[in-house]
N, C-alpha and C positions, 0 to 999 in steps of 0.2 A: 547812738548809731552803731555803736558794739554787739546792742543786745540786737539788733536785726540782724546782724553777719551770721550773729552765734543762731539763729532762729531757724536762716537761710543755709548754715551750714551744716545745722542738724538734720533739716529737713532735704538735704542732697548727699546726706551721709545714710540716714535709712533707707531713701529711696533705691539706692545703689546696694546697700546690705541686702533689701529685700530681692531686688533685681538677680544678683548675684545669686542668691538662696534659692532661688525660682531656677533660675537657670542650673545649679547645681544640683537640682532635684533633677530636673528633668533629663539631666546629662547621664546623671547616675542610671535612673530608669530606663532610657533607651538604652544604654549601656549593657545593663542586667538582661532586658528582653531583647538583644542582639546574640548575647550567649545563650542564652536558651534554646534560641530560634537555631543557632549553628549545632550546638550539641542534638538537639532532636533531628536535625536532618544530617550529621555523621550518625548517628544512632540508624536512622533509617536507611541508608546509604547502606551500611556494615549488615544491618538485618537482609535488603535484598542479594549482598554478594554471597552472606551464609549462607540462604536460601542455595543459592545457585549453585554454590559446592554443594550441598545435600541430595540434592537433584542429582547433579551428574555423579556423585561417588555412587549413590544409592542404585544408580541405573548400572553403573562399573559391579559394584557388587553384586546384583542378582545376577547378568551376564556373566561374569567369571563364575557364577556356582556350578553351571553347564559347560561353560565353552574354554577354550585355551583363546589367550591373544596373541595371534598372527602376524601381527605389525603394530610397535611400539606410537605408531602417531594415533591409534586409538586413543590415546591417554592424553592428550596436545590439550584438548578443552578442559582438563582437571589441574593441568600444572599451570594452563593460563589463568585461571581461578585463583590457584595459590601464590602465582604471583602478583596478584592483585590483594589477595589477603595480605602478602607482606608489606603493600605499602601503609596502612593502616592499621593494623591487628595486632593483638599483644603478641607476644613469643607464646603464650598460652595456646593463644589460638592455634598460630603455626607451627607450635609443636604437637598440637592433635590434629592437625588436616596432615604434615607431611608423616603420623603412624596410619592414617587412613587409607594413604596413596600406598605405603608399605605393605597395609594388609590387603590393597587391589591387587598390588601386585604380586604379590603371595598367593589370594585366591586366584589369578589367572596361572600360576605357574601349579596348583594342586591339580590331583586329577580331579575331573570330576563329579559333581556331588547328585544326590537324586532329592525330590522333593520329600521323600520321606526322613531322608539324613535331616534336611532344613526341618521336616515337623517334631522329631526327637528330639533337635535341639532350642526349639522354643520350649517344647514341653518339659526340657530339663533346666528351661530358666539361663542357660546360655545366650544372653538377647544382650551381655554389656559390651562392646565392640568399640574399638575407634571413632566410630561414628558415633556412636552414644557420646562418649567423651568429649569430642569433637564440638557437638551440639551443648553441653554442660558446659563447655569453656566459652561458647559465645554467648549463651544464655548470660554467665558471671560478667561478661565482658559488657554485654546489651546494659545490665542492673547497671552499671558504676556509670554508664552515661548517661542514662535517662533519670533526669531530674525530680524529685519528687519524694521519694520512698527511703526513710533514715535506713531501713535494712539495706537499700543498696549500695548507702556511701559506706558499710561496714565489710562488704565483700569482696574478695580481692582475686581477683584470678589468677592462675598458673598451674603448671603442671609441671611433673618432677618423669626423671627418666623412664619411669616405670610406665609413663600413659596417666598417671592416677594426678588426679587434680589435685595441688596446691597450692600454698599462699607466699606466689611472687606474680610480680606484673613488671613488662617490660619499660624500661626507662626510657624517657622523650617521649 
């Protein structure tokens, strides 16, 4: 009788161990897929938000080139996007967005410029603007979020006090 009990116990233990390992593998796979899917969705959401900010800021920069801002309510949309950026973005992206807004306000306060001045600025290669730095900070952050590329895991977005991209990331 002892042999039949040992055989039955061994069979039950083997079945239990096989079932547990199958469950663990399935659970780990599902968990990894969920994390990947969540990360991709977060990256897509941020990309849409960054694109919206870039469009709104570009519109204001072009308008500011030849016009004065008569009512500050015209910047409400830009500030609204900035506050939504604060919910999910790194300090680098937020700092770069704030520099863009400061640049826009300064452009509205500056004397009107002509198309020839814009053409000369482009010809001189003076196209590195706060909006360019914002785009670079966004790209660095999106590369960190998007799984799969080993180069992306080594990048760390950041921005220093001069507005240049540095190696710093927001905690939390």
